[in-house]
LODREN-794102 format. One record per atom (N, C-alpha, C): residue in one letter; x, y, z; atom name. Coordinates in pm, 1 decimal. Layout:
<site resn="A" px="X" py="Y" pz="Z" name="CA"/>
...
! end
This chain:
<site resn="X" px="48.1" py="-125.0" pz="-39.7" name="N"/>
<site resn="X" px="39.6" py="8.2" pz="11.9" name="CA"/>
<site resn="X" px="83.3" py="89.8" pz="28.1" name="C"/>
<site resn="X" px="84.9" py="233.6" pz="-77.0" name="N"/>
<site resn="X" px="64.5" py="285.5" pz="-97.2" name="CA"/>
<site resn="X" px="110.9" py="502.5" pz="3.5" name="C"/>
<site resn="X" px="198.5" py="570.2" pz="18.2" name="N"/>
<site resn="X" px="168.8" py="585.3" pz="180.7" name="CA"/>
<site resn="X" px="98.5" py="734.5" pz="72.7" name="C"/>
<site resn="X" px="40.8" py="836.7" pz="158.7" name="N"/>
<site resn="X" px="-73.2" py="902.7" pz="132.7" name="CA"/>
<site resn="X" px="27.1" py="1022.9" pz="158.0" name="C"/>
<site resn="X" px="33.2" py="1076.4" pz="70.8" name="N"/>
<site resn="X" px="142.3" py="1248.6" pz="70.0" name="CA"/>
<site resn="X" px="106.4" py="1295.4" pz="239.5" name="C"/>
<site resn="X" px="169.5" py="1392.5" pz="304.1" name="N"/>
<site resn="X" px="93.0" py="1465.5" pz="409.0" name="CA"/>
<site resn="X" px="111.8" py="1629.2" pz="323.9" name="C"/>
<site resn="X" px="-86.5" py="1613.1" pz="363.1" name="N"/>
<site resn="X" px="-62.8" py="1862.8" pz="378.2" name="CA"/>
<site resn="X" px="-56.9" py="1864.6" pz="455.7" name="C"/>
<site resn="X" px="-51.2" py="2017.6" pz="358.8" name="N"/>
<site resn="X" px="0.6" py="2069.5" pz="571.0" name="CA"/>
<site resn="X" px="-154.0" py="2173.5" pz="583.1" name="C"/>
<site resn="X" px="-155.9" py="2118.6" pz="718.2" name="N"/>
<site resn="X" px="-331.1" py="2141.6" pz="797.4" name="CA"/>
<site resn="X" px="-331.2" py="2234.9" pz="902.8" name="C"/>
<site resn="X" px="-298.3" py="2343.3" pz="852.4" name="N"/>
<site resn="X" px="-320.4" py="2459.6" pz="972.1" name="CA"/>
<site resn="X" px="-471.4" py="2493.2" pz="1042.1" name="C"/>
<site resn="X" px="-433.3" py="2499.0" pz="1192.6" name="N"/>
<site resn="X" px="-564.3" py="2534.2" pz="1210.1" name="CA"/>
<site resn="X" px="-598.2" py="2636.4" pz="1213.1" name="C"/>
<site resn="X" px="-482.8" py="2719.4" pz="1264.8" name="N"/>
<site resn="X" px="-494.0" py="2864.5" pz="1286.7" name="CA"/>
<site resn="X" px="-305.7" py="2961.4" pz="1246.2" name="C"/>
<site resn="X" px="-339.1" py="3065.6" pz="1163.5" name="N"/>
<site resn="X" px="-267.7" py="3158.3" pz="1194.8" name="CA"/>
<site resn="X" px="-333.0" py="3257.8" pz="1170.8" name="C"/>
<site resn="X" px="-244.6" py="3351.0" pz="1252.3" name="N"/>
<site resn="X" px="-189.7" py="3480.6" pz="1298.2" name="CA"/>
<site resn="X" px="-183.6" py="3553.9" pz="1163.9" name="C"/>
<site resn="X" px="-37.9" py="3584.8" pz="1074.6" name="N"/>
<site resn="X" px="-71.0" py="3667.4" pz="1009.8" name="CA"/>
<site resn="X" px="-70.5" py="3639.8" pz="831.3" name="C"/>
<site resn="X" px="-222.5" py="3579.4" pz="857.0" name="N"/>
<site resn="X" px="-225.5" py="3514.6" pz="731.5" name="CA"/>
<site resn="X" px="-53.5" py="3398.9" pz="687.1" name="C"/>
<site resn="X" px="-77.2" py="3411.2" pz="486.4" name="N"/>
<site resn="X" px="-15.6" py="3291.3" pz="433.7" name="CA"/>
<site resn="X" px="105.6" py="3352.2" pz="435.4" name="C"/>
<site resn="X" px="200.0" py="3250.5" pz="473.8" name="N"/>
<site resn="X" px="345.2" py="3238.9" pz="476.8" name="CA"/>
<site resn="X" px="455.7" py="3322.5" pz="324.4" name="C"/>
<site resn="X" px="311.3" py="3367.6" pz="172.5" name="N"/>
<site resn="X" px="404.2" py="3420.6" pz="147.1" name="CA"/>
<site resn="X" px="394.3" py="3601.9" pz="141.3" name="C"/>
<site resn="X" px="308.2" py="3610.9" pz="289.5" name="N"/>
<site resn="X" px="262.3" py="3731.8" pz="346.8" name="CA"/>
<site resn="X" px="391.5" py="3799.4" pz="380.2" name="C"/>
<site resn="X" px="515.8" py="3835.3" pz="390.9" name="N"/>
<site resn="X" px="620.9" py="3815.3" pz="456.5" name="CA"/>
<site resn="X" px="677.5" py="3954.6" pz="490.5" name="C"/>
<site resn="X" px="589.8" py="4013.9" pz="385.5" name="N"/>
<site resn="X" px="652.7" py="4208.2" pz="395.7" name="CA"/>
<site resn="X" px="568.9" py="4201.9" pz="506.3" name="C"/>
<site resn="X" px="514.3" py="4146.9" pz="573.4" name="N"/>
<site resn="X" px="407.0" py="4250.2" pz="705.1" name="CA"/>
<site resn="X" px="494.2" py="4149.7" pz="838.1" name="C"/>
<site resn="X" px="534.9" py="4033.8" pz="790.9" name="N"/>
<site resn="X" px="563.9" py="4042.7" pz="983.9" name="CA"/>
<site resn="X" px="771.8" py="4071.9" pz="982.3" name="C"/>
<site resn="X" px="795.0" py="4183.0" pz="791.9" name="N"/>
<site resn="X" px="928.9" py="4253.1" pz="856.2" name="CA"/>
<site resn="X" px="918.8" py="4335.1" pz="970.5" name="C"/>
<site resn="X" px="998.4" py="4309.9" pz="1063.1" name="N"/>
<site resn="X" px="1076.6" py="4474.9" pz="1108.1" name="CA"/>
<site resn="X" px="1064.3" py="4606.5" pz="1063.5" name="C"/>
<site resn="X" px="942.6" py="4679.6" pz="1146.5" name="N"/>
<site resn="X" px="1016.6" py="4812.0" pz="1089.3" name="CA"/>
<site resn="X" px="1132.1" py="4957.4" pz="1149.6" name="C"/>
<site resn="X" px="1227.6" py="4936.4" pz="1076.2" name="N"/>
<site resn="X" px="1330.5" py="5048.3" pz="1082.5" name="CA"/>
<site resn="X" px="1255.8" py="5185.8" pz="1095.4" name="C"/>
<site resn="X" px="1249.7" py="5252.9" pz="1261.0" name="N"/>
<site resn="X" px="1225.1" py="5418.6" pz="1241.6" name="CA"/>
<site resn="X" px="1301.9" py="5526.4" pz="1219.3" name="C"/>
<site resn="X" px="1239.1" py="5561.8" pz="1132.2" name="N"/>
<site resn="X" px="1304.0" py="5680.2" pz="1001.0" name="CA"/>
<site resn="X" px="1268.7" py="5763.5" pz="1099.2" name="C"/>
<site resn="X" px="1336.5" py="5818.8" pz="1167.4" name="N"/>
<site resn="X" px="1332.6" py="5943.2" pz="1269.4" name="CA"/>
<site resn="X" px="1384.6" py="6068.8" pz="1222.9" name="C"/>
<site resn="X" px="1303.3" py="6186.9" pz="1248.0" name="N"/>
<site resn="X" px="1417.2" py="6326.4" pz="1188.3" name="CA"/>
<site resn="X" px="1522.9" py="6340.1" pz="1238.5" name="C"/>
<site resn="X" px="1596.9" py="6396.8" pz="1133.8" name="N"/>
<site resn="X" px="1815.2" py="6446.1" pz="1198.8" name="CA"/>
<site resn="X" px="1800.1" py="6455.9" pz="1342.2" name="C"/>
<site resn="X" px="1726.8" py="6598.4" pz="1368.7" name="N"/>
<site resn="X" px="1683.2" py="6612.1" pz="1505.6" name="CA"/>
<site resn="X" px="1726.1" py="6533.1" pz="1667.1" name="C"/>
<site resn="X" px="1676.2" py="6461.3" pz="1600.2" name="N"/>
<site resn="X" px="1545.1" py="6293.9" pz="1768.4" name="CA"/>
<site resn="X" px="1717.8" py="6246.6" pz="1720.9" name="C"/>
<site resn="X" px="1845.1" py="6251.8" pz="1630.3" name="N"/>
<site resn="X" px="1883.8" py="6155.8" pz="1633.0" name="CA"/>
<site resn="X" px="2102.4" py="6200.4" pz="1672.1" name="C"/>
<site resn="X" px="2112.0" py="6069.2" pz="1791.8" name="N"/>
<site resn="X" px="2289.5" py="6121.1" pz="1840.5" name="CA"/>
<site resn="X" px="2318.5" py="5997.5" pz="1763.1" name="C"/>
<site resn="X" px="2452.0" py="6098.6" pz="1679.8" name="N"/>
<site resn="X" px="2492.8" py="5978.4" pz="1570.3" name="CA"/>
<site resn="X" px="2675.8" py="6045.1" pz="1672.7" name="C"/>
<site resn="X" px="2718.5" py="5921.7" pz="1601.9" name="N"/>
<site resn="X" px="2886.3" py="5905.1" pz="1640.7" name="CA"/>
<site resn="X" px="2965.7" py="5926.3" pz="1572.6" name="C"/>
<site resn="X" px="3070.1" py="5990.6" pz="1564.6" name="N"/>
<site resn="X" px="3156.8" py="5989.5" pz="1464.8" name="CA"/>
<site resn="X" px="3313.0" py="5902.4" pz="1500.3" name="C"/>
<site resn="X" px="3381.6" py="5818.3" pz="1443.6" name="N"/>
<site resn="X" px="3482.6" py="5754.9" pz="1439.7" name="CA"/>
<site resn="X" px="3563.7" py="5759.6" pz="1376.9" name="C"/>
<site resn="X" px="3678.7" py="5700.1" pz="1358.9" name="N"/>
<site resn="X" px="3780.9" py="5664.3" pz="1329.9" name="CA"/>
<site resn="X" px="3868.2" py="5609.4" pz="1367.9" name="C"/>
<site resn="X" px="3864.3" py="5472.0" pz="1322.7" name="N"/>
<site resn="X" px="3943.3" py="5352.9" pz="1330.1" name="CA"/>
<site resn="X" px="4014.2" py="5248.7" pz="1172.8" name="C"/>
<site resn="X" px="4066.0" py="5170.9" pz="1188.9" name="N"/>
<site resn="X" px="4113.9" py="5045.8" pz="1154.7" name="CA"/>
<site resn="X" px="4186.4" py="5011.5" pz="1173.7" name="C"/>
<site resn="X" px="4064.6" py="4908.1" pz="1273.3" name="N"/>
<site resn="X" px="4054.9" py="4798.7" pz="1357.2" name="CA"/>
<site resn="X" px="3966.4" py="4700.2" pz="1217.8" name="C"/>
<site resn="X" px="4009.9" py="4613.5" pz="1171.3" name="N"/>
<site resn="X" px="4060.6" py="4458.5" pz="1109.2" name="CA"/>
<site resn="X" px="4038.8" py="4617.1" pz="909.0" name="C"/>
<site resn="X" px="4105.0" py="4659.2" pz="887.9" name="N"/>
<site resn="X" px="4100.5" py="4692.2" pz="716.6" name="CA"/>
<site resn="X" px="4255.2" py="4713.0" pz="726.0" name="C"/>
<site resn="X" px="4382.3" py="4612.6" pz="766.6" name="N"/>
<site resn="X" px="4515.7" py="4590.5" pz="684.3" name="CA"/>
<site resn="X" px="4472.6" py="4805.8" pz="743.2" name="C"/>
<site resn="X" px="4528.1" py="4790.6" pz="820.6" name="N"/>
<site resn="X" px="4575.4" py="4995.7" pz="859.5" name="CA"/>
<site resn="X" px="4508.4" py="5029.7" pz="769.5" name="C"/>
<site resn="X" px="4414.9" py="5028.2" pz="671.4" name="N"/>
<site resn="X" px="4328.2" py="5132.6" pz="596.9" name="CA"/>
<site resn="X" px="4224.7" py="5240.8" pz="677.9" name="C"/>
<site resn="X" px="4237.4" py="5375.4" pz="760.0" name="N"/>
<site resn="X" px="4144.3" py="5414.4" pz="759.9" name="CA"/>
<site resn="X" px="4012.5" py="5464.2" pz="719.3" name="C"/>
<site resn="X" px="3977.9" py="5458.4" pz="848.6" name="N"/>
<site resn="X" px="3738.1" py="5369.0" pz="797.7" name="CA"/>
<site resn="X" px="3757.6" py="5543.5" pz="846.5" name="C"/>
<site resn="X" px="3657.0" py="5601.5" pz="861.3" name="N"/>
<site resn="X" px="3525.1" py="5755.2" pz="956.8" name="CA"/>
<site resn="X" px="3425.1" py="5609.5" pz="970.6" name="C"/>
<site resn="X" px="3420.1" py="5609.7" pz="1105.4" name="N"/>
<site resn="X" px="3238.8" py="5521.8" pz="1031.2" name="CA"/>
<site resn="X" px="3081.0" py="5630.4" pz="1171.9" name="C"/>
<site resn="X" px="3043.1" py="5647.2" pz="1177.2" name="N"/>
<site resn="X" px="2866.8" py="5649.7" pz="1193.6" name="CA"/>
<site resn="X" px="2815.8" py="5598.3" pz="1204.6" name="C"/>
<site resn="X" px="2758.0" py="5593.2" pz="1329.2" name="N"/>
<site resn="X" px="2725.7" py="5563.5" pz="1360.8" name="CA"/>
<site resn="X" px="2535.0" py="5557.8" pz="1464.7" name="C"/>
<site resn="X" px="2487.0" py="5495.6" pz="1529.3" name="N"/>
<site resn="X" px="2345.7" py="5565.9" pz="1584.3" name="CA"/>
<site resn="X" px="2257.2" py="5590.3" pz="1449.7" name="C"/>
<site resn="X" px="2264.3" py="5606.9" pz="1338.7" name="N"/>
<site resn="X" px="2160.7" py="5678.1" pz="1237.0" name="CA"/>
<site resn="X" px="2032.4" py="5534.1" pz="1256.5" name="C"/>
<site resn="X" px="1908.4" py="5636.6" pz="1281.9" name="N"/>
<site resn="X" px="1815.0" py="5555.9" pz="1325.2" name="CA"/>
<site resn="X" px="1682.3" py="5598.5" pz="1202.5" name="C"/>
<site resn="X" px="1771.1" py="5507.4" pz="1034.3" name="N"/>
<site resn="X" px="1707.8" py="5577.6" pz="888.9" name="CA"/>
<site resn="X" px="1702.7" py="5393.1" pz="841.8" name="C"/>
<site resn="X" px="1619.9" py="5386.7" pz="748.0" name="N"/>
<site resn="X" px="1572.0" py="5310.3" pz="665.4" name="CA"/>
<site resn="X" px="1671.2" py="5368.2" pz="541.6" name="C"/>
<site resn="X" px="1645.2" py="5177.6" pz="500.7" name="N"/>
<site resn="X" px="1755.2" py="5163.6" pz="433.7" name="CA"/>
<site resn="X" px="1728.4" py="5282.9" pz="282.8" name="C"/>
<site resn="X" px="1627.1" py="5303.5" pz="327.6" name="N"/>
<site resn="X" px="1668.8" py="5380.7" pz="84.2" name="CA"/>
<site resn="X" px="1736.2" py="5558.6" pz="213.6" name="C"/>
<site resn="X" px="1688.9" py="5564.9" pz="286.6" name="N"/>
<site resn="X" px="1753.9" py="5718.7" pz="309.4" name="CA"/>
<site resn="X" px="1866.8" py="5707.6" pz="369.3" name="C"/>
<site resn="X" px="1937.9" py="5590.9" pz="422.1" name="N"/>
<site resn="X" px="2063.2" py="5535.9" pz="551.6" name="CA"/>
<site resn="X" px="2161.4" py="5565.0" pz="357.4" name="C"/>
<site resn="X" px="2062.1" py="5551.7" pz="240.8" name="N"/>
<site resn="X" px="2156.0" py="5486.2" pz="84.0" name="CA"/>
<site resn="X" px="2165.4" py="5604.5" pz="48.1" name="C"/>
<site resn="X" px="2065.4" py="5753.3" pz="52.6" name="N"/>
<site resn="X" px="2095.8" py="5861.2" pz="-13.2" name="CA"/>
<site resn="X" px="2132.6" py="5994.6" pz="75.6" name="C"/>
<site resn="X" px="2197.2" py="5945.9" pz="227.1" name="N"/>
<site resn="X" px="2265.6" py="5979.9" pz="338.0" name="CA"/>
<site resn="X" px="2353.1" py="5915.3" pz="290.9" name="C"/>
<site resn="X" px="2396.5" py="5845.5" pz="265.8" name="N"/>
<site resn="X" px="2576.5" py="5827.5" pz="179.6" name="CA"/>
<site resn="X" px="2677.1" py="5835.5" pz="94.6" name="C"/>
<site resn="X" px="2484.0" py="5874.3" pz="17.5" name="N"/>
<site resn="X" px="2553.4" py="5940.1" pz="-165.6" name="CA"/>
<site resn="X" px="2608.9" py="6129.5" pz="-64.1" name="C"/>
<site resn="X" px="2569.1" py="6174.6" pz="-42.5" name="N"/>
<site resn="X" px="2542.8" py="6281.0" pz="-15.6" name="CA"/>
<site resn="X" px="2726.0" py="6319.8" pz="96.9" name="C"/>
<site resn="X" px="2739.1" py="6239.7" pz="185.7" name="N"/>
<site resn="X" px="2823.4" py="6290.2" pz="178.6" name="CA"/>
<site resn="X" px="3036.4" py="6230.5" pz="182.3" name="C"/>
<site resn="X" px="2935.9" py="6106.6" pz="141.8" name="N"/>
<site resn="X" px="2989.3" py="6012.7" pz="-26.2" name="CA"/>
<site resn="X" px="3059.3" py="6141.3" pz="-112.2" name="C"/>
<site resn="X" px="2973.6" py="6237.3" pz="-143.4" name="N"/>
<site resn="X" px="3002.5" py="6313.3" pz="-284.6" name="CA"/>
<site resn="X" px="3125.2" py="6421.8" pz="-255.2" name="C"/>
<site resn="X" px="3033.5" py="6452.6" pz="-87.4" name="N"/>
<site resn="X" px="3124.8" py="6603.3" pz="-13.9" name="CA"/>
<site resn="X" px="3167.4" py="6503.1" pz="55.0" name="C"/>
<site resn="X" px="3252.3" py="6409.9" pz="54.0" name="N"/>
<site resn="X" px="3452.8" py="6344.1" pz="85.9" name="CA"/>
<site resn="X" px="3466.1" py="6300.8" pz="-20.7" name="C"/>
<site resn="X" px="3440.7" py="6317.2" pz="-100.7" name="N"/>
<site resn="X" px="3586.4" py="6287.3" pz="-264.3" name="CA"/>
<site resn="X" px="3614.2" py="6125.3" pz="-184.2" name="C"/>
<site resn="X" px="3545.3" py="6087.8" pz="-184.8" name="N"/>
<site resn="X" px="3514.9" py="5883.6" pz="-142.1" name="CA"/>
<site resn="X" px="3438.7" py="5788.1" pz="-146.5" name="C"/>
<site resn="X" px="3520.8" py="5707.8" pz="-84.1" name="N"/>
<site resn="X" px="3394.8" py="5638.3" pz="-153.8" name="CA"/>
<site resn="X" px="3366.1" py="5548.7" pz="32.4" name="C"/>
<site resn="X" px="3229.5" py="5488.1" pz="-4.2" name="N"/>
<site resn="X" px="3205.4" py="5348.6" pz="129.1" name="CA"/>
<site resn="X" px="3110.7" py="5328.6" pz="159.2" name="C"/>
<site resn="X" px="3119.6" py="5255.6" pz="195.0" name="N"/>
<site resn="X" px="2915.0" py="5086.2" pz="226.1" name="CA"/>
<site resn="X" px="2891.3" py="5210.6" pz="330.2" name="C"/>
<site resn="X" px="2676.1" py="5114.3" pz="318.8" name="N"/>
<site resn="X" px="2669.2" py="5084.1" pz="494.1" name="CA"/>
<site resn="X" px="2684.2" py="4931.4" pz="515.0" name="C"/>
<site resn="X" px="2688.6" py="4966.6" pz="722.3" name="N"/>
<site resn="X" px="2688.8" py="4772.5" pz="734.0" name="CA"/>
<site resn="X" px="2615.3" py="4761.0" pz="809.1" name="C"/>
<site resn="X" px="2480.9" py="4738.6" pz="846.3" name="N"/>
<site resn="X" px="2431.4" py="4726.9" pz="972.0" name="CA"/>
<site resn="X" px="2434.4" py="4874.9" pz="1067.4" name="C"/>
<site resn="X" px="2299.5" py="4923.4" pz="934.7" name="N"/>
<site resn="X" px="2309.4" py="5063.3" pz="1005.3" name="CA"/>
<site resn="X" px="2429.8" py="5212.8" pz="1076.8" name="C"/>
<site resn="X" px="2559.0" py="5140.9" pz="1016.8" name="N"/>
<site resn="X" px="2586.5" py="5251.6" pz="1015.2" name="CA"/>
<site resn="X" px="2638.9" py="5276.5" pz="874.2" name="C"/>
<site resn="X" px="2769.0" py="5394.6" pz="921.7" name="N"/>
<site resn="X" px="2728.5" py="5422.8" pz="751.2" name="CA"/>
<site resn="X" px="2889.7" py="5447.8" pz="728.2" name="C"/>
<site resn="X" px="3018.4" py="5396.9" pz="693.1" name="N"/>
<site resn="X" px="3154.1" py="5326.8" pz="663.8" name="CA"/>
<site resn="X" px="3202.3" py="5535.2" pz="528.2" name="C"/>
<site resn="X" px="3327.8" py="5549.8" pz="564.4" name="N"/>
<site resn="X" px="3357.8" py="5674.4" pz="423.8" name="CA"/>
<site resn="X" px="3509.2" py="5586.0" pz="526.3" name="C"/>
<site resn="X" px="3565.7" py="5564.2" pz="333.0" name="N"/>
<site resn="X" px="3718.0" py="5562.5" pz="313.2" name="CA"/>
<site resn="X" px="3782.8" py="5690.2" pz="464.8" name="C"/>
<site resn="X" px="3929.0" py="5707.7" pz="463.7" name="N"/>
<site resn="X" px="3902.8" py="5781.1" pz="524.3" name="CA"/>
<site resn="X" px="3903.1" py="5816.3" pz="599.2" name="C"/>
<site resn="X" px="4012.0" py="5941.3" pz="669.1" name="N"/>
<site resn="X" px="3985.2" py="5983.3" pz="833.4" name="CA"/>
<site resn="X" px="3929.0" py="6166.5" pz="769.0" name="C"/>
<site resn="X" px="3762.7" py="6192.4" pz="742.6" name="N"/>
<site resn="X" px="3688.1" py="6271.8" pz="852.9" name="CA"/>
<site resn="X" px="3625.1" py="6294.2" pz="856.7" name="C"/>
<site resn="X" px="3641.6" py="6363.7" pz="1011.4" name="N"/>
<site resn="X" px="3594.1" py="6338.4" pz="1137.1" name="CA"/>
<site resn="X" px="3544.8" py="6487.3" pz="1130.4" name="C"/>
<site resn="X" px="3612.3" py="6595.8" pz="1100.8" name="N"/>
<site resn="X" px="3612.9" py="6729.9" pz="1100.2" name="CA"/>
<site resn="X" px="3459.9" py="6746.1" pz="1018.1" name="C"/>
<site resn="X" px="3501.7" py="6775.3" pz="851.0" name="N"/>
<site resn="X" px="3425.1" py="6720.0" pz="747.8" name="CA"/>
<site resn="X" px="3284.1" py="6728.3" pz="755.5" name="C"/>
<site resn="X" px="3296.0" py="6592.0" pz="824.2" name="N"/>
<site resn="X" px="3177.8" py="6505.6" pz="805.0" name="CA"/>
<site resn="X" px="3018.0" py="6550.9" pz="943.6" name="C"/>
<site resn="X" px="3109.1" py="6597.8" pz="1074.9" name="N"/>
<site resn="X" px="3046.3" py="6653.8" pz="1185.2" name="CA"/>
<site resn="X" px="2977.7" py="6780.4" pz="1150.4" name="C"/>
<site resn="X" px="3040.8" py="6870.6" pz="1046.2" name="N"/>
<site resn="X" px="3006.7" py="6932.7" pz="1010.9" name="CA"/>
<site resn="X" px="2850.7" py="6928.4" pz="844.4" name="C"/>
<site resn="X" px="2920.2" py="6884.5" pz="834.5" name="N"/>
<site resn="X" px="2846.6" py="6854.4" pz="704.3" name="CA"/>
<site resn="X" px="2678.2" py="6812.0" pz="802.4" name="C"/>
<site resn="X" px="2672.6" py="6706.9" pz="938.6" name="N"/>
<site resn="X" px="2596.7" py="6665.7" pz="929.5" name="CA"/>
<site resn="X" px="2569.6" py="6745.6" pz="1033.7" name="C"/>
<site resn="X" px="2609.8" py="6841.2" pz="1068.6" name="N"/>
<site resn="X" px="2538.8" py="6924.9" pz="1170.0" name="CA"/>
<site resn="X" px="2482.0" py="7051.2" pz="1087.0" name="C"/>
<site resn="X" px="2547.2" py="7051.5" pz="944.1" name="N"/>
<site resn="X" px="2457.3" py="7174.0" pz="854.8" name="CA"/>
<site resn="X" px="2271.2" py="7074.2" pz="886.7" name="C"/>
<site resn="X" px="2338.1" py="6872.7" pz="821.1" name="N"/>
<site resn="X" px="2212.9" py="6891.9" pz="776.2" name="CA"/>
<site resn="X" px="2090.1" py="6842.1" pz="900.5" name="C"/>
<site resn="X" px="2119.0" py="6907.6" pz="1020.4" name="N"/>
<site resn="X" px="2068.9" py="6936.3" pz="1161.0" name="CA"/>
<site resn="X" px="2043.7" py="6807.8" pz="1234.5" name="C"/>
<site resn="X" px="2129.1" py="6697.7" pz="1197.1" name="N"/>
<site resn="X" px="2168.0" py="6564.7" pz="1287.5" name="CA"/>
<site resn="X" px="2250.9" py="6622.7" pz="1406.1" name="C"/>
<site resn="X" px="2232.4" py="6568.3" pz="1545.6" name="N"/>
<site resn="X" px="2343.7" py="6575.4" pz="1669.5" name="CA"/>
<site resn="X" px="2473.6" py="6497.7" pz="1686.1" name="C"/>
<site resn="X" px="2511.8" py="6511.9" pz="1600.0" name="N"/>
<site resn="X" px="2640.5" py="6441.7" pz="1583.4" name="CA"/>
<site resn="X" px="2747.6" py="6493.4" pz="1668.1" name="C"/>
<site resn="X" px="2837.6" py="6447.5" pz="1769.7" name="N"/>
<site resn="X" px="2937.7" py="6411.0" pz="1833.4" name="CA"/>
<site resn="X" px="3120.2" py="6349.1" pz="1740.0" name="C"/>
<site resn="X" px="3236.9" py="6358.9" pz="1825.6" name="N"/>
<site resn="X" px="3338.2" py="6289.4" pz="1784.4" name="CA"/>
<site resn="X" px="3305.7" py="6239.7" pz="1893.6" name="C"/>
<site resn="X" px="3361.6" py="6037.5" pz="1855.3" name="N"/>
<site resn="X" px="3347.0" py="5986.8" pz="2034.2" name="CA"/>
<site resn="X" px="3547.5" py="5932.5" pz="1945.1" name="C"/>
<site resn="X" px="3642.7" py="5861.4" pz="2039.3" name="N"/>
<site resn="X" px="3741.6" py="5768.7" pz="2047.8" name="CA"/>
<site resn="X" px="3789.1" py="5916.5" pz="2020.1" name="C"/>
<site resn="X" px="3966.4" py="5798.0" pz="1988.9" name="N"/>
<site resn="X" px="4102.1" py="5913.6" pz="1992.5" name="CA"/>
<site resn="X" px="4090.7" py="6038.4" pz="1890.8" name="C"/>
! end
């Protein structure tokens, strides 16, 4: 006798079907610049001696972070990337980034030595 194929018999499901994964994702608050406390730090750890300026404390969604990164890279004249809600700009640009972010309305501070 052949085995019957098992059916997915769900008795109760709170958030609809599994194909509606967008409803289950956690939203990131997109706070205005005045409500954010940002830290700017230059670091070399884990980058083979290359200096990178790291901006942490941003609470934006990915699209806003990408736009902000593009603006900062253009004004600094260097490359950069977004990693885990932090922005990394190649080179040491602490003072320049502090001025730019302050002019954009963010509460920014330089941290570290």
